[in-house]
LUMMIRO-592586 format. One record per residue (C-alpha): x, y, z; residue number from 0. Coordinates in nm, 4 decimals, decimal comma. Layout:
BEGIN
+----------+----------+----------+------+
!        X !        Y !        Z ! resi !
+----------+----------+----------+------+
!        X !        Y !        Z !  NUM !
...
+----------+----------+----------+------+
***
This chain:
BEGIN
+----------+----------+----------+------+
!        X !        Y !        Z ! resi !
+----------+----------+----------+------+
!   9,1200 !  12,0872 !   9,4231 !    0 !
!   8,8397 !  11,8430 !   9,3373 !    1 !
!   8,5413 !  12,0257 !   9,1842 !    2 !
!   8,2351 !  12,0501 !   9,4159 !    3 !
!   8,0161 !  11,8923 !   9,1468 !    4 !
!   8,2266 !  11,5760 !   9,1639 !    5 !
!   8,2124 !  11,5695 !   9,5428 !    6 !
!   7,8350 !  11,5523 !   9,5009 !    7 !
!   7,8647 !  11,2577 !   9,2626 !    8 !
!   8,0791 !  11,0849 !   9,5249 !    9 !
!   7,7728 !  11,0789 !   9,7484 !   10 !
!   7,5577 !  10,8969 !   9,4943 !   11 !
!   7,7939 !  10,6560 !   9,3186 !   12 !
!   7,7082 !  10,8100 !   8,9801 !   13 !
!   7,9831 !  10,7522 !   8,7231 !   14 !
!   8,1704 !  11,0785 !   8,6643 !   15 !
!   8,4257 !  10,9657 !   8,4061 !   16 !
!   8,6214 !  10,6638 !   8,2866 !   17 !
!   8,9685 !  10,6250 !   8,1375 !   18 !
!   9,0346 !  10,3113 !   7,9333 !   19 !
!   9,3903 !  10,1767 !   7,9524 !   20 !
!   9,3463 !   9,9663 !   7,6361 !   21 !
!   9,1652 !  10,0122 !   7,3057 !   22 !
!   8,8713 !   9,7871 !   7,2244 !   23 !
!   8,9926 !   9,4262 !   7,1788 !   24 !
!   8,9473 !   9,2519 !   6,8449 !   25 !
!   8,9497 !   8,8822 !   6,7617 !   26 !
!   9,2762 !   8,7955 !   6,5908 !   27 !
!   9,2394 !   8,4193 !   6,5618 !   28 !
!   9,2136 !   8,1249 !   6,7969 !   29 !
!   9,4225 !   7,9593 !   7,0638 !   30 !
!   9,5476 !   7,6003 !   7,0187 !   31 !
!   9,2462 !   7,4740 !   7,2153 !   32 !
!   9,0079 !   7,6452 !   6,9731 !   33 !
!   8,9039 !   7,9309 !   7,1983 !   34 !
!   8,8744 !   8,2743 !   7,0369 !   35 !
!   9,1828 !   8,4907 !   7,0826 !   36 !
!   9,1392 !   8,8642 !   7,1374 !   37 !
!   9,3948 !   9,1445 !   7,1444 !   38 !
!   9,4736 !   9,3566 !   7,3353 !   39 !
!   9,3759 !   9,2601 !   7,6879 !   40 !
!   9,5105 !   9,3352 !   8,0333 !   41 !
!   9,6747 !   9,6633 !   8,1369 !   42 !
!   9,5102 !   9,6183 !   8,4753 !   43 !
!   9,5329 !   9,8776 !   8,7522 !   44 !
!   9,6717 !   9,6735 !   9,0398 !   45 !
!   9,7117 !   9,9368 !   9,3063 !   46 !
!   9,5230 !  10,2287 !   9,4559 !   47 !
!   9,5455 !  10,5575 !   9,2648 !   48 !
!   9,6946 !  10,8526 !   9,4526 !   49 !
!   9,5197 !  11,1913 !   9,4566 !   50 !
!   9,7157 !  11,5154 !   9,4812 !   51 !
!   9,4546 !  11,7619 !   9,6083 !   52 !
!   9,6852 !  12,0581 !   9,5493 !   53 !
!   9,6786 !  12,0074 !   9,1730 !   54 !
!   9,3611 !  11,8020 !   9,1305 !   55 !
!   9,5622 !  11,5203 !   8,9730 !   56 !
!   9,5242 !  11,1430 !   9,0055 !   57 !
!   9,8406 !  10,9362 !   8,9616 !   58 !
!   9,8128 !  10,5677 !   8,8777 !   59 !
!  10,0427 !  10,2907 !   8,7562 !   60 !
!   9,9299 !  10,0287 !   8,5038 !   61 !
!  10,0007 !   9,6651 !   8,4317 !   62 !
!  10,1258 !   9,4727 !   8,1307 !   63 !
!   9,9224 !   9,3330 !   7,8442 !   64 !
!   9,7952 !   8,9768 !   7,8603 !   65 !
!   9,7531 !   8,9648 !   7,4822 !   66 !
!   9,8592 !   9,2101 !   7,2151 !   67 !
!  10,0754 !   9,5176 !   7,2654 !   68 !
!   9,8496 !   9,8250 !   7,2483 !   69 !
!   9,7462 !  10,0556 !   7,5291 !   70 !
!   9,8965 !  10,2345 !   7,8300 !   71 !
!  10,1054 !   9,9349 !   7,9372 !   72 !
!  10,3666 !   9,9580 !   8,2148 !   73 !
!  10,2882 !  10,3269 !   8,2426 !   74 !
!  10,2425 !  10,6046 !   8,4947 !   75 !
!   9,9373 !  10,8176 !   8,4178 !   76 !
!   9,8571 !  11,1631 !   8,5495 !   77 !
!   9,4811 !  11,2142 !   8,5118 !   78 !
!   9,2746 !  11,5282 !   8,5647 !   79 !
!   9,0551 !  11,4474 !   8,8668 !   80 !
!   8,7655 !  11,6501 !   8,7184 !   81 !
!   8,7268 !  11,4658 !   8,3898 !   82 !
!   8,9846 !  11,1854 !   8,3580 !   83 !
!   9,1790 !  11,3561 !   8,0805 !   84 !
!   9,5434 !  11,2508 !   8,0581 !   85 !
!   9,7709 !  11,5355 !   8,1689 !   86 !
!  10,0803 !  11,3282 !   8,0994 !   87 !
!  10,1886 !  10,9674 !   8,0676 !   88 !
!  10,5237 !  10,7930 !   8,0934 !   89 !
!  10,5545 !  10,4439 !   7,9486 !   90 !
!  10,8583 !  10,2673 !   8,0930 !   91 !
!  10,8503 !   9,9351 !   7,9050 !   92 !
!  10,7066 !   9,8554 !   7,5614 !   93 !
!  10,6006 !   9,6034 !   7,4592 !   94 !
!  10,5321 !   9,3830 !   7,7628 !   95 !
!  10,2894 !   9,0932 !   7,7218 !   96 !
!  10,2788 !   8,8328 !   7,9977 !   97 !
!  10,0420 !   8,5831 !   8,1583 !   98 !
!  10,0955 !   8,2958 !   8,4001 !   99 !
!  10,1301 !   8,0653 !   8,0978 !  100 !
!  10,4565 !   8,2414 !   8,0109 !  101 !
!  10,6144 !   8,0890 !   8,3194 !  102 !
!  10,4840 !   7,7340 !   8,2706 !  103 !
!  10,7135 !   7,4902 !   8,0875 !  104 !
!  10,5499 !   7,3533 !   7,7741 !  105 !
!  10,2892 !   7,6305 !   7,7531 !  106 !
!  10,4706 !   7,8467 !   7,4960 !  107 !
!  10,1786 !   7,8238 !   7,2529 !  108 !
!   9,9773 !   8,0265 !   7,5031 !  109 !
!  10,2552 !   8,2834 !   7,5452 !  110 !
!  10,3255 !   8,4245 !   7,1964 !  111 !
!  10,5410 !   8,7032 !   7,3409 !  112 !
!  10,8031 !   8,4529 !   7,4550 !  113 !
!  10,9196 !   8,4059 !   7,0960 !  114 !
!  11,0391 !   8,7674 !   7,0702 !  115 !
!  11,1425 !   8,8118 !   7,4327 !  116 !
!  10,8754 !   9,0623 !   7,5345 !  117 !
!  10,7252 !   8,8467 !   7,8127 !  118 !
!  10,8631 !   9,0729 !   8,0878 !  119 !
!  10,5931 !   9,1123 !   8,3574 !  120 !
!  10,7394 !   9,4510 !   8,4548 !  121 !
!  10,4198 !   9,6317 !   8,5414 !  122 !
!  10,3516 !   9,8867 !   8,8139 !  123 !
!  10,1863 !   9,7075 !   9,1057 !  124 !
!  10,2647 !   9,9792 !   9,3594 !  125 !
!  10,0901 !  10,3029 !   9,4501 !  126 !
!  10,2787 !  10,6282 !   9,3982 !  127 !
!  10,4297 !  10,8635 !   9,6566 !  128 !
!  10,3691 !  11,2378 !   9,6161 !  129 !
!  10,6307 !  11,4628 !   9,7764 !  130 !
!  10,8488 !  11,7657 !   9,7139 !  131 !
!  11,2157 !  11,8187 !   9,6320 !  132 !
!  11,2653 !  12,1770 !   9,7422 !  133 !
!  10,9899 !  12,3710 !   9,5628 !  134 !
!  10,9424 !  12,1040 !   9,2972 !  135 !
!  10,6380 !  11,8746 !   9,3287 !  136 !
!  10,7262 !  11,5176 !   9,2277 !  137 !
!  10,5810 !  11,1695 !   9,2313 !  138 !
!  10,7749 !  10,8471 !   9,2856 !  139 !
!  10,6665 !  10,4928 !   9,2087 !  140 !
!  10,8267 !  10,1476 !   9,2178 !  141 !
!  10,8181 !   9,9014 !   8,9284 !  142 !
!  10,8363 !   9,5214 !   8,9236 !  143 !
!  11,1674 !   9,5296 !   8,7355 !  144 !
!  11,3214 !   9,6737 !   9,0534 !  145 !
!  11,3437 !  10,0391 !   8,9472 !  146 !
!  11,2057 !  10,3277 !   9,1515 !  147 !
!  11,1151 !  10,6228 !   8,9276 !  148 !
!  11,0671 !  10,9886 !   9,0213 !  149 !
!  10,8894 !  11,2325 !   8,7855 !  150 !
!  10,8037 !  11,5994 !   8,7872 !  151 !
!  10,4417 !  11,5919 !   8,9038 !  152 !
!  10,3290 !  11,8671 !   8,6654 !  153 !
!  10,5073 !  11,7674 !   8,3445 !  154 !
!  10,6055 !  11,4003 !   8,3793 !  155 !
!  10,9723 !  11,4799 !   8,3121 !  156 !
!  11,2004 !  11,2186 !   8,4684 !  157 !
!  11,3896 !  11,3482 !   8,7744 !  158 !
!  11,5821 !  11,0324 !   8,8680 !  159 !
!  11,5757 !  10,6508 !   8,8604 !  160 !
!  11,7193 !  10,4038 !   9,1086 !  161 !
!  11,7566 !  10,0301 !   9,0355 !  162 !
!  11,7450 !   9,8345 !   9,3619 !  163 !
!  11,7998 !   9,4862 !   9,2207 !  164 !
!  12,1274 !   9,3503 !   9,0840 !  165 !
!  11,9798 !   9,2724 !   8,7417 !  166 !
!  11,6650 !   9,4728 !   8,6613 !  167 !
!  11,6427 !   9,2924 !   8,3261 !  168 !
!  11,5607 !   8,9560 !   8,4842 !  169 !
!  11,2437 !   8,8095 !   8,3341 !  170 !
!  10,9363 !   8,8228 !   8,5535 !  171 !
!  10,8515 !   9,0822 !   8,8128 !  172 !
!  10,8917 !   8,8756 !   9,1278 !  173 !
!  11,2398 !   9,0077 !   9,2105 !  174 !
!  11,1501 !   9,3756 !   9,1993 !  175 !
!  10,9249 !   9,6229 !   9,3811 !  176 !
!  10,6022 !   9,4280 !   9,4021 !  177 !
!  10,3719 !   9,6448 !   9,6129 !  178 !
!  10,3923 !   9,9894 !   9,7677 !  179 !
!  10,6636 !  10,2180 !   9,9015 !  180 !
!  10,6633 !  10,4848 !  10,1717 !  181 !
!  10,7821 !  10,8412 !  10,2359 !  182 !
!  10,8094 !  10,9929 !  10,5851 !  183 !
!  10,9175 !  11,3448 !  10,4939 !  184 !
!  11,2856 !  11,2543 !  10,5232 !  185 !
!  11,3489 !  10,9278 !  10,3382 !  186 !
!  11,1842 !  10,6969 !  10,0849 !  187 !
!  11,1491 !  10,3315 !  10,1849 !  188 !
!  11,1475 !  10,0636 !   9,9150 !  189 !
!  11,1420 !   9,6842 !   9,9538 !  190 !
!  11,2150 !   9,4079 !   9,7027 !  191 !
!  11,0368 !   9,0741 !   9,6904 !  192 !
!  11,2165 !   8,7556 !   9,5733 !  193 !
!  11,5442 !   8,9369 !   9,5055 !  194 !
!  11,7659 !   8,6680 !   9,6624 !  195 !
!  11,7357 !   8,8049 !   9,9227 !  196 !
!  11,4589 !   9,0620 !   9,9442 !  197 !
!  11,6013 !   9,3870 !  10,0773 !  198 !
!  11,4599 !   9,6979 !  10,2433 !  199 !
!  11,6149 !  10,0251 !  10,1237 !  200 !
!  11,6103 !  10,3839 !  10,2438 !  201 !
!  11,6604 !  10,6275 !   9,9561 !  202 !
!  11,7438 !  10,9967 !   9,9481 !  203 !
!  11,4279 !  11,1534 !   9,7978 !  204 !
!  11,6283 !  11,4249 !   9,6208 !  205 !
!  11,8782 !  11,2015 !   9,4414 !  206 !
!  11,7804 !  10,8354 !   9,4842 !  207 !
!  12,1067 !  10,7583 !   9,6656 !  208 !
!  12,0883 !  10,4528 !   9,8915 !  209 !
!  12,1145 !  10,5729 !  10,2513 !  210 !
!  12,0986 !  10,2244 !  10,4032 !  211 !
!  11,9841 !   9,8767 !  10,3101 !  212 !
!  11,8807 !   9,5779 !  10,5212 !  213 !
!  11,8459 !   9,2280 !  10,3812 !  214 !
!  11,5734 !   8,9939 !  10,4966 !  215 !
!  11,7429 !   8,8301 !  10,7993 !  216 !
!  11,9355 !   8,5154 !  10,7092 !  217 !
!  11,7866 !   8,3217 !  11,0013 !  218 !
!  11,4252 !   8,4077 !  10,9211 !  219 !
!  11,3507 !   8,0608 !  10,7829 !  220 !
!  11,5255 !   7,8860 !  11,0715 !  221 !
!  11,2928 !   7,9768 !  11,3579 !  222 !
!  10,9219 !   8,0138 !  11,4188 !  223 !
!  10,6501 !   7,8414 !  11,2213 !  224 !
!  10,8299 !   7,8698 !  10,8877 !  225 !
!  11,1134 !   7,6497 !  11,0142 !  226 !
!  10,8837 !   7,3466 !  10,9862 !  227 !
!  10,8588 !   7,4018 !  10,6099 !  228 !
!  11,1963 !   7,5287 !  10,4887 !  229 !
!  11,1093 !   7,4269 !  10,1324 !  230 !
!  10,8384 !   7,6951 !  10,1313 !  231 !
!  11,0190 !   7,9691 !  10,3176 !  232 !
!  11,1818 !   8,2553 !  10,1272 !  233 !
!  11,3872 !   8,5591 !  10,2284 !  234 !
!  11,1536 !   8,8077 !  10,0665 !  235 !
!  10,9779 !   9,1284 !  10,1685 !  236 !
!  10,6215 !   9,1083 !  10,0448 !  237 !
!  10,3847 !   9,3896 !  10,1507 !  238 !
!  10,3829 !   9,7602 !  10,0890 !  239 !
!  10,6201 !   9,9411 !  10,3255 !  240 !
!  10,4758 !  10,1567 !  10,6047 !  241 !
!  10,6631 !  10,4330 !  10,7859 !  242 !
!  10,5985 !  10,6564 !  11,0871 !  243 !
!  10,8318 !  10,8983 !  11,2592 !  244 !
!  11,1533 !  10,7019 !  11,3257 !  245 !
!  11,0111 !  10,3568 !  11,2387 !  246 !
!  10,9590 !  10,1414 !  10,9283 !  247 !
!  10,7180 !   9,8441 !  10,9216 !  248 !
!  10,7572 !   9,5542 !  10,6794 !  249 !
!  10,6525 !   9,1897 !  10,6725 !  250 !
!  10,8105 !   8,8962 !  10,4971 !  251 !
!  10,7509 !   8,5652 !  10,3234 !  252 !
!  10,9252 !   8,4002 !  10,6213 !  253 !
!  10,6186 !   8,4855 !  10,8278 !  254 !
!  10,7876 !   8,7546 !  11,0360 !  255 !
!  10,6506 !   9,1012 !  11,0975 !  256 !
!  10,9342 !   9,3443 !  11,1680 !  257 !
!  10,9880 !   9,7022 !  11,2751 !  258 !
!  11,3100 !   9,8731 !  11,1604 !  259 !
!  11,4911 !  10,1871 !  11,2626 !  260 !
!  11,4225 !  10,4572 !  11,0049 !  261 !
!  11,7700 !  10,6039 !  11,0524 !  262 !
!  11,9839 !  10,2871 !  11,0437 !  263 !
!  11,7694 !  10,0012 !  10,9107 !  264 !
!  11,8355 !   9,7910 !  11,2222 !  265 !
!  11,5645 !   9,5415 !  11,3204 !  266 !
!  11,4068 !   9,6732 !  11,6412 !  267 !
!  11,1242 !   9,4191 !  11,6844 !  268 !
!  10,9991 !   9,1058 !  11,5122 !  269 !
!  10,7074 !   8,8691 !  11,5624 !  270 !
!  10,6428 !   8,5277 !  11,4085 !  271 !
!  10,2888 !   8,5042 !  11,2728 !  272 !
!  10,3047 !   8,1424 !  11,1469 !  273 !
!  10,1131 !   7,9948 !  11,4387 !  274 !
!   9,7605 !   7,9145 !  11,5529 !  275 !
!   9,5519 !   8,2013 !  11,6875 !  276 !
!   9,2348 !   8,2145 !  11,8944 !  277 !
!   9,0293 !   8,4738 !  11,7124 !  278 !
!   8,7780 !   8,7236 !  11,8496 !  279 !
!   8,5059 !   8,5850 !  11,6201 !  280 !
!   8,5643 !   8,2270 !  11,7335 !  281 !
!   8,6891 !   8,0924 !  11,3985 !  282 !
!   9,0206 !   7,9000 !  11,4122 !  283 !
!   9,2981 !   8,1022 !  11,2514 !  284 !
!   9,6545 !   8,0342 !  11,1452 !  285 !
!   9,8962 !   8,3008 !  11,0324 !  286 !
!  10,1026 !   8,2568 !  10,7196 !  287 !
!  10,3232 !   8,4909 !  10,5149 !  288 !
!  10,2535 !   8,8619 !  10,5506 !  289 !
!  10,0074 !   8,9834 !  10,2907 !  290 !
!  10,0757 !   9,1616 !   9,9668 !  291 !
!   9,8713 !   9,4369 !   9,8118 !  292 !
!   9,8553 !   9,6380 !  10,1314 !  293 !
!  10,1065 !   9,7003 !  10,4051 !  294 !
!  10,0769 !   9,7425 !  10,7790 !  295 !
!   9,8314 !  10,0029 !  10,9075 !  296 !
!   9,9418 !  10,2142 !  11,2051 !  297 !
!   9,6723 !  10,4163 !  11,3813 !  298 !
!   9,5893 !  10,5312 !  11,7346 !  299 !
!   9,8716 !  10,3370 !  11,8961 !  300 !
!   9,7880 !  10,0120 !  11,7150 !  301 !
!   9,9584 !   9,8096 !  11,4403 !  302 !
!   9,7322 !   9,6073 !  11,2086 !  303 !
!   9,8649 !   9,3428 !  10,9669 !  304 !
!   9,7218 !   9,0651 !  10,7507 !  305 !
!   9,8885 !   8,7251 !  10,7770 !  306 !
!   9,7278 !   8,5477 !  10,4852 !  307 !
!   9,9488 !   8,5540 !  10,1775 !  308 !
!  10,1840 !   8,3420 !   9,9660 !  309 !
!  10,3596 !   8,1201 !  10,0610 !  310 !
!  10,0768 !   7,9454 !  10,2398 !  311 !
!  10,2250 !   7,7446 !  10,5243 !  312 !
!  10,0240 !   7,4223 !  10,5833 !  313 !
!   9,7132 !   7,4607 !  10,7963 !  314 !
!   9,3438 !   7,3794 !  10,7765 !  315 !
!   9,2602 !   7,7191 !  10,9250 !  316 !
!   9,2293 !   8,0480 !  10,7400 !  317 !
!   9,4558 !   8,3507 !  10,7535 !  318 !
!   9,4188 !   8,6187 !  11,0163 !  319 !
!   9,4056 !   8,9942 !  11,0712 !  320 !
!   9,6305 !   9,0746 !  11,3681 !  321 !
!   9,6245 !   9,3806 !  11,5926 !  322 !
!   9,9291 !   9,4739 !  11,8034 !  323 !
!   9,9540 !   9,7503 !  12,0619 !  324 !
!  10,2441 !   9,9890 !  12,0169 !  325 !
!  10,4493 !  10,1216 !  12,3129 !  326 !
+----------+----------+----------+------+
***
């Protein structure tokens, strides 16, 4: 339970506590262009923390370093909600130092980690799921190397792992679990991004066994707005997965929003968002790939999705927030 004193601070915006994911950076030289070089840097928190009110614990995943190797990189942290103290941590990859320069040909001088093969980009960009296996409280979280991890929520002991990509050791995190996952009380739902193709999985929460899997449809780039730009289109599931009783909601880089059967993985409904829209605020809008960072929101008989993410299909208009009525 969150302490009443901290509920009061929530009303004022007063800082209650802070947890640093890296030590203080120090200058360690200069870059080839003469700019000062500091280490460590990065270890960003990409996704929303998850609060378990029953235990007063905050669970959060962290990113990789941009320079250096120190800090809580590629880790899952369990923090005391009252004071930010670390109850436990699990670091899954060390070291991992990666920036965009690591993927640019000819930019090796700005990616020192490439020389020793630690330029992974295998951070945690997803929020955690808190659930129970029998009487045991656990948390699960997906990683950009394509592994879904489940830990004992109180101790951090590993319960099980499940790799949902063919080669979790592939450099770069774009093939793995990019954003969030979902739990509906019966199954876990996990999607992969550029995994050739991206695939939606239903996992047994007790064991991690794959109950069903559905690839991004092979014809997704052949119809709708994406068909006009096949060089941009990808069979990839981008956003966090959303689930309600009997249904799973997931969008794709092919510009299709889809609803799947929670029991079989069959596609029950799909809608192409790569088109012009007349918006309620009178600004021209054009849908593009379904957005990352947050999945579909289902509330009060409505489905809300953002169509404004990479790849950006050509248009002079901006992305859109779409609202669908549910039967």
